Structures are given as C-alpha cells and as structure tokens.
C-alpha positions in Angstrom: 20.7 -18.0 -29.1 19.8 -15.7 -26.6 21.9 -14.9 -23.8 21.9 -17.0 -20.1 20.4 -14.3 -17.7 22.6 -14.3 -14.6 21.1 -15.1 -11.1 21.9 -17.4 -8.0 22.1 -21.1 -8.3 19.2 -22.9 -7.5 18.4 -26.0 -5.5 16.6 -28.8 -7.4 13.1 -28.8 -6.9 12.7 -26.1 -4.2 14.6 -23.3 -6.7 15.5 -20.4 -4.4 13.2 -20.2 -2.0 15.6 -20.9 1.0 17.7 -18.2 0.7 14.2 -16.3 0.2 13.0 -17.1 3.7 10.8 -14.6 5.3 12.7 -11.8 3.7 12.3 -11.7 0.2 12.9 -8.0 -0.1 16.0 -8.2 1.1 16.9 -11.2 -1.4 15.8 -9.2 -4.0 17.8 -6.5 -3.1 21.0 -8.9 -2.8 20.5 -10.1 -5.9 20.4 -7.1 -7.5 23.9 -6.2 -6.0 25.5 -9.5 -6.8 24.1 -10.1 -10.4 23.0 -6.9 -12.0 19.9 -5.1 -13.5 18.4 -8.1 -15.0 18.4 -11.1 -12.3 16.9 -14.6 -13.1 15.6 -16.1 -9.6 13.0 -19.1 -9.3 10.4 -18.8 -6.7 7.3 -20.8 -8.4 7.3 -24.4 -9.7 6.4 -23.7 -13.0 8.1 -20.1 -14.2 11.1 -18.1 -13.7 11.2 -14.6 -11.9 13.4 -11.8 -13.5 14.1 -8.9 -11.3 14.9 -5.7 -13.0 16.7 -2.5 -11.7 17.5 -0.5 -14.4 14.9 2.9 -14.7 14.4 2.6 -18.4 13.6 -0.9 -18.4 11.2 -0.5 -15.7 9.7 2.3 -17.9 9.5 0.1 -20.4 7.1 -2.3 -18.6 5.2 -0.2 -16.7 4.0 2.0 -19.3 3.2 -1.2 -21.9 1.2 -2.3 -19.4 -2.2 -3.0 -20.7 -0.4 -3.6 -24.2 2.8 -5.9 -23.4 2.1 -7.0 -20.2 -0.7 -7.9 -17.9 -0.5 -7.8 -14.0 -1.0 -11.5 -14.0 -3.2 -11.4 -10.4 -4.8 -14.3 -12.0 -2.1 -16.6 -10.5 -2.7 -15.0 -7.2 -5.3 -17.2 -5.5 -5.5 -15.2 -2.4 -5.7 -11.4 -3.9 -8.1 -12.9 -6.3 -10.2 -14.3 -3.1 -9.7 -11.1 -1.6 -10.3 -8.5 -4.2 -12.2 -11.0 -7.0 -12.2 -8.7 -10.5 -11.5 -4.9 -8.7 -9.6 -2.2 -10.0 -6.2 -3.6 -8.5 -6.6 -7.2 -10.4 -8.7 -6.6 -13.1 -7.5 -6.0 -16.9 -8.0 -5.1 -20.3 -11.1 -3.2 -21.4 -13.0 -4.1 -18.2 -10.3 -2.7 -16.1 -10.4 0.5 -18.0 -14.0 0.8 -17.8 -13.7 0.8 -13.7 -11.2 2.9 -13.8 -13.1 5.5 -15.8 -16.2 4.9 -13.5 -13.8 5.6 -10.4 -12.0 8.3 -11.5 -14.2 11.5 -10.7 -14.2 10.7 -7.0 -10.2 11.0 -6.9 -10.0 14.2 -9.4 -8.2 17.1 -7.4 -11.1 19.1 -6.8 -13.1 16.2 -5.1 -10.5 15.1 -3.3 -9.8 18.5 -1.9 -13.1 18.2 -0.3 -12.1 15.6 1.6 -9.2 17.3 3.7 -11.9 18.6 6.6 -13.2 15.3 7.0 -9.6 13.8 7.4 -8.5 16.0 10.1 -11.9 16.0 11.4 -11.2 11.9 12.0 -7.7 12.7 13.3 -9.0 14.8 15.9 -11.1 12.0 17.2 -8.9 9.7 17.1 -6.0 11.6 19.1 -8.8 12.9 21.5 -9.0 9.3 22.8 -5.4 9.2 23.5 -4.2 9.8 27.2 -1.3 11.2 27.9 1.6 8.7 28.5 -0.7 5.7 27.1 0.9 2.4 25.4 -0.8 1.6 21.9 -0.4 0.1 18.9 0.1 3.1 16.4 -0.3 0.6 13.4 -3.4 -0.7 14.7 -4.7 3.4 15.4 -3.8 4.7 11.8 -5.3 1.4 10.5 -8.7 2.5 12.0 -8.4 5.6 11.5 -8.1 5.3 7.6 -10.5 3.2 7.6 -12.7 5.5 8.9 -11.9 8.2 6.7 -12.2 6.2 3.3 -15.5 4.8 4.5 -16.8 8.5 4.9 -15.1 10.0 2.1 -15.7 7.7 -0.8 -19.0 5.5 0.5 -20.4 8.7 2.7 -21.0 6.2 6.0 -19.4 6.3 9.5 -17.9 2.6 9.9 -18.1 3.3 13.7 -22.2 3.4 13.7 -23.1 0.5 15.9 -25.1 -1.4 12.4 -21.8 -2.0 10.9 -21.5 -5.1 12.8 -18.5 -6.4 11.5 -16.3 -3.4 11.2 -13.8 -3.9 14.2 -13.2 -7.3 12.9 -11.5 -5.9 9.7 -7.9 -5.3 11.6 -8.0 -8.7 12.9 -8.8 -10.3 9.3 -6.6 -8.3 7.3 -4.0 -9.4 9.7 -4.7 -13.0 9.1 -4.8 -12.5 5.1 -1.4 -10.8 4.9 0.1 -13.2 7.2 -1.1 -16.0 4.9 -0.5 -14.3 1.6 3.5 -14.5 3.0 3.0 -18.2 3.9 1.6 -19.0 0.5 4.6 -17.5 -1.4 7.5 -18.3 0.4 6.7 -21.8 1.2 8.9 -24.9 0.1 5.8 -27.5 -0.1 4.2 -25.4 -2.8 7.5 -25.8 -4.8 7.7 -29.5 -4.3 4.1 -30.3 -4.8 1.0 -28.9 -6.4 -1.0 -26.1 -4.8 -3.5 -27.7 -1.9 -6.7 -26.7 -3.2 -8.6 -24.3 -0.6 -11.4 -26.4 -0.3 -9.2 -28.7 1.9 -10.2 -27.7 5.8 -6.5 -26.8 6.7 -5.4 -24.4 9.8 -4.8 -21.8 7.1 -7.2 -22.0 4.8 -9.7 -22.1 7.8 -8.2 -19.0 9.0 -8.2 -17.3 5.4 -11.9 -18.3 4.6 -13.1 -16.9 8.3 -10.9 -13.6 7.3 -12.5 -13.4 3.9 -15.9 -14.1 5.7 -15.5 -11.2 7.7 -14.3 -8.9 5.7 -17.0 -9.7 3.0 -20.0 -9.0 6.0 -18.4 -5.3 6.4 -18.5 -5.1 2.5 -22.0 -5.9 2.1 -23.3 -4.1 5.2 -22.1 -0.9 3.5 -23.7 -1.9 -0.1 -26.9 -3.1 1.6 -27.4 -0.3 3.8 -27.0 2.3 0.5 -29.4 0.1 -1.5 -32.2 0.4 1.2 -31.6 4.2 1.0 -32.4 4.4 -2.8 -30.9 7.9 -3.0 -27.9 9.3 -4.7 -25.6 11.0 -2.2 -22.9 11.7 -5.2 -20.3 9.8 -3.8 -18.2 6.7 -5.2 -20.4 4.3 -3.7 -23.6 5.8 -5.4 -21.8 6.2 -8.6 -20.7 2.4 -8.6 -24.2 1.2 -7.8 -26.4 3.5 -10.2 -23.6 2.8 -12.9 -24.2 1.3 -16.5 -22.5 -0.4 -19.2 -23.1 0.9 -23.2 -26.3 -2.1 -22.7 -27.7 -0.2 -19.7 -27.0 -3.0 -17.8 -25.9 -2.4 -14.1 -22.9 -4.1 -12.1 -23.4 -7.7 -10.9 -23.3 -7.9 -7.0 -20.0 -9.7 -7.3 -18.7 -6.9 -9.3 -19.9 -4.5 -7.3 -18.6 -6.0 -3.9 -15.0 -6.5 -5.8 -14.9 -2.5 -6.3 -15.7 -1.7 -2.9 -13.5 -4.0 -1.6 -10.9 -2.8 -3.5 -11.6 0.6 -2.8 -12.2 -0.4 0.8 -8.9 -1.8 1.8 -6.5 -0.2 -1.1 -7.6 3.1 0.2 -7.0 2.7 4.0 -4.4 -0.4 4.0 -1.7 1.6 2.3 -1.9 5.0 3.8 -2.4 3.6 7.6 1.7 1.7 6.5 2.9 5.4 5.0 2.1 6.6 8.8 2.7 3.9 10.8 6.3 3.5 9.4 6.6 7.5 9.0 5.9 7.8 13.1 8.3 4.7 13.7 11.4 6.7 11.7 10.3 9.6 13.8 10.3 8.3 17.0 14.2 7.0 16.4 15.5 10.6 15.2 15.0 13.1 17.8 16.8 15.9 15.5 13.9 15.5 12.7 11.5 15.1 15.0 12.6 18.9 16.3 12.7 20.3 13.1 9.2 19.1 12.1 7.8 20.6 15.6 9.2 23.5 14.8 7.4 24.3 11.5 4.3 22.8 12.6 4.6 25.7 15.3 5.1 28.1 12.5 2.2 27.3 9.9 -0.6 25.7 12.4 -0.2 27.8 15.4 -1.7 25.2 17.5 -4.9 24.7 15.3 -5.5 21.4 13.2 -4.4 21.8 9.6 -6.0 22.3 6.6 -6.0 22.3 2.9 -4.6 25.5 3.0 -1.4 24.3 5.0 0.0 21.6 2.7 1.6 24.0 0.6 3.8 25.5 3.5 4.6 21.9 5.1 7.4 21.2 2.7 9.2 19.8 5.9 6.5 17.3 6.6 6.1 16.2 3.3 9.8 15.9 2.6 9.5 13.5 6.0 6.5 11.2 4.1 8.8 11.2 0.7 11.3 10.0 2.8 9.5 7.3 4.7 7.8 6.1 1.4 11.4 5.7 0.0 12.6 3.4 2.8 9.3 1.7 3.7 7.4 2.0 0.5 3.5 0.9 1.0 4.0 -1.2 -1.8 7.4 -2.9 -2.2 6.7 -5.4 -5.1 5.3 -4.6 -8.5 4.5 -8.1 -10.8 3.9 -8.1 -14.4 3.3 -11.2 -17.3 5.1 -10.6 -20.6 1.7 -11.2 -22.9 4.6 -12.3 -25.4 8.5 -12.7 -25.3 10.1 -9.3 -24.6 13.6 -7.9 -24.7 14.9 -6.1 -22.1 18.3 -5.5 -22.8 20.1 -8.1 -24.5 17.8 -10.8 -22.9 15.0 -12.3 -24.4 11.9 -12.7 -21.2 9.6 -15.2 -22.3 6.0 -14.8 -22.5 4.4 -15.8 -19.4 7.0 -15.3 -17.3 7.1 -13.4 -14.0 8.8 -9.7 -14.3 9.2 -8.7 -10.3 10.0 -4.6 -9.9 10.5 -3.9 -6.6 10.4 -0.2 -4.8 12.5 -1.5 -1.9 15.3 -2.3 -4.2 15.0 1.0 -6.5 14.3 3.4 -3.2 17.4 2.0 -1.8 19.6 1.7 -5.2 23.3 3.5 -4.1 23.5 4.6 -7.6 20.2 7.0 -6.8 20.5 7.7 -3.2 23.3 8.7 -1.1 23.4 6.8 2.4 20.6 4.7 1.2 19.8 3.1 4.0 19.5 6.2 6.3 16.4 8.4 7.0 17.6 12.1 5.9 14.4 13.7 4.7 16.8 16.7 3.7 17.7 15.2 0.7 14.0 15.9 -1.1 15.0 19.3 -2.1 13.7 20.7 -5.5 17.0 20.4 -7.2 17.1 16.6 -5.6 13.2 15.8 -7.3 14.2 17.6 -10.6 17.5 15.4 -11.2 16.0 12.2 -9.8 15.8 9.9 -13.2 12.3 8.4 -13.6 10.9 5.5 -12.6 13.4 5.5 -9.9 11.2 6.6 -6.9 7.8 5.3 -7.7 6.0 4.5 -4.1 2.6 4.3 -5.8 3.5 2.6 -8.8 3.6 4.7 -12.6 2.4 4.2 -15.7 -1.2 4.1 -17.0 -1.7 1.2 -13.9 -0.7 3.9 -11.2 -2.4 3.8 -8.1 -5.9 5.9 -8.6 -5.5 7.1 -4.8 -2.1 8.6 -4.7 -2.8 12.0 -4.3 -5.8 11.5 -2.1 -3.0 8.9 0.3 -0.3 12.1 0.2 -2.5 14.5 1.4 -4.6 12.3 3.9 -1.1 11.5 5.1 0.3 14.9 5.1 -2.8 16.1 7.2 -2.6 13.0 9.6 0.9 13.1 10.4 0.9 17.1 11.2 -2.5 16.7 13.4 -1.0 13.9 15.3 2.9 15.2 15.4 1.8 18.9 16.7 -0.4 17.4 19.7 2.1 14.3 20.7 5.6 13.1 21.2 5.9 9.2 19.9 8.3 7.2 22.0 8.7 3.6 21.2 8.2 0.3 23.3 11.5 -0.8 23.2 10.6 -4.3 25.0 8.1 -4.4 21.8 10.0 -5.6 18.4 9.1 -4.3 15.5 8.9 -7.1 12.7 8.6 -6.1 9.0 6.6 -8.2 6.9 6.5 -7.7 2.9 3.2 -9.0 2.1 1.0 -7.5 -0.5 2.1 -4.5 0.9 4.7 -3.5 3.1 3.5 -3.8 7.0 5.1 -4.5 10.4 3.9 -7.7 11.3 2.9 -7.6 15.0 2.5 -3.8 15.0 4.1 -0.9 16.5 3.7 -0.4 20.2 4.6 3.2 21.2 3.9 5.3 24.3 2.3 8.7 23.5 3.0 11.9 25.3 1.2 15.2 24.9 2.9 18.1 24.1 2.4 21.5 26.5 0.0 24.1 25.6 3.4 26.3 25.4 4.3 24.5 22.1 0.7 24.9 21.0 -0.1 28.5 21.2 3.2 29.7 22.1 
C-alpha cells in the first residue's frame, strides 16, 4: 500500500480551485510551506496535480523529460491552438529533430553576432522617449524585443509597413494570456466538461480573433521570405529549406508552428524579464545608484557592446535577482508516462507533476530574505554553493529553453542601454497586477515616467 500524499482538503466537485483564485503561484507556495516537498492538489476534473519542491526530485523529473515524462501539452487547448506542434509543445523524435534543426541559430558564436542589432534597436526605442514622458514600459519592452527577434532570427524589420498585423501583436497576446488564466482557474471547467471552442461565447470569439491576428503576422513573414527565393543564412531560411530523411520539407502547418513558437517565445519572456527588472529598480534607489556607477565606469556614455558584458557584473546580478523574484516562466508541468516513485510516494501515470520556479526561487531554505530584492546576493561563492535545480528561470534538463543565452545577453544589453540614459519612476496612480499565465507578466502593464539623465553623467 502506497503512502498518501499530503495536501489541502478538497471541496466536492470543485477541488481546490476556490483557494487558487487568480493567484495560483501564491497557492502553490502556501501548499509547499504547509505540506512539504510533495503536495497533492486537485485543479482538474479528471486528474491530480503533484507539486514538487525538493531539488533532487525536480532534477529527476526534468532530466528524464524525454524518457519517463512528457510535457503533456496535448491537454492544453489554448497553448496547442497558439503554438501548434512547435518546439515548446512537441514531443519525442519530432521534437528532437526540430530542436537539432533550430540549434545552430543559438550557438554562442551566432548569438554574439546579434549583439549590435540588440543595442541598435534599443537605441531606436529610447530615441523616441521624451523627458518626463509617461509610458507603459512593458509595452515598450514587448515592441523592442519583438523587433529584435524578427531581425536576428528572421532577418526582417517588423516595422516595415508590409507587415500590417504587427501593431496588433501586443493586444492579441494580452487576450490570449487573459483567456489562458480564465481557462485554468475556472470553477465551471471543474463542474462541466470543457466547452468546445466552436461555441461562439465572448471568450472564444476573443481568443479566435487574437490567434487570427497572430497568424496574420506569421504568415506574412513566411510568405514574404518564400517569394524572395533566396537563403539569407538565418533561422527562417533554414526552416523553409529544411528536409527530413526522405527529402521532404516542412508542411505549411509545421513551418507556421515553429515560426510562431520562436516569434512568441523569443520576445515575450525577455520583455517580461526587462519589465520586472525596471519595476524593481524604480523601487530601489540604492540599487539604481550602484548600477548607474557601474554603467558610467564601463560604458562612459556610449552604447554597450558584446565586449562590455563581462564587465557588467552588477548589471547581471540585478537581472539574476529580478528573474529570481519574477521568473519569466513561473511553472513547469510534466506528465509521467508510467507510474513513478518520488521519495516515498507513487505518482500515477497521466497525472500532472508541477514544478514552480516561483516557489523554488523564494524558498527560505536556499535564499535569505527570499522576498527581498538583493542583487548583492549573487556573488560567485553564492552561485557556486547554490544547489542545482533550485534556480532555473529558463527551465533545465534536455528541454531547457533553447534561447536562454540569447535572452540573457539581450536583457543585459537593453538594461544597460536604458539605465545609462534614463531614470525610471513608477506612476503610482497605476496599480501593477501580476498575472501568472503561461508566463509571468504584468496584467495591465507597468506605467512609468522616464526622465533623461544629464550629460554630466554620460560624459564625465
């Protein structure tokens, strides 16, 4: 007889969804604090979820994510509609083929060549900011990182008028993420079978229209490149010309899924990292002061370059600490392909195994003052002694984010570009609300006032 996994008491028919509410990240954290390293909760009508919070258990799951555990996104209706069978959602041999195909675009020597593009686009963004201007910094970061990913991976300028749908991407993504939260915190979903997306409910209409808008942008990108009939040597050209062992190229649906995945994942997560970093800096004047001193010493008023990154140690520490408190992805889910033993508990095949970066990054066993923003904690000694699978903002194991190094370099260069030129001040009339959706994003943006630094700072 297997030992029963501890967890909060369920309410008949609705499980634990009342406790989850709109803050599943806080619910997961409370469960771990109260019940220990393996917790059972009921968030779906037909299966249990098991929350893990011991590094060795997390390592076991993530390192075996091709052999014993699937990502299980076939159950995720919204993610499947948006990303199809792309690199994030695919499984098995098909995933491995697509991963190997995309990997060269993210080799270190290729990523390093993107640095100038990143700073050029950052400069283009901040050149449009006026002293004292109020703006949504999350919207600005989303636009800038979208322009960077389309230029570096697809060699196009998304601001070109021919890409008519690009100005709708932000609104479309907002709607998709809102509907995702609604789908997975819905008590109605527990009481009834999931309503088909074919029903013309207001939510379904909004979701379908948002995906149509995203598709418009992706198909414009693909069709424009196909008409050129030349290989530019970028990732998009590689995807279009790729052939399998039988000499067959990708189907239009496969090409759409891969481009959509790289397009969205390539800018959404980095935009969130930067948004939360600027949000934290706006609340910590001493940290900002130390950052400004490092930028003045290293950059002396010029735009940052690839060669500066090794010298921007405090900048990197700030980004590490920001991703600890606000990880770009707050939850990883896996599905056992067979019954598995975790510690003294048997987790059944087909259940959901939940691993939360939000929970682990704020775990008091590994981080002193876990809820405080302390970039200074990221010393070499601290990183060396931090156990593996405690801090993993981009995942870990064979399914680690393919663009993690790309994102870190981009975040470092953009943060340095922005902060040497501008001071960021929060608009206190605007409430910042965290939305734990597919990614961890600000639900209604982050309103700030940008104030130019004076020339004495830049050139002294």
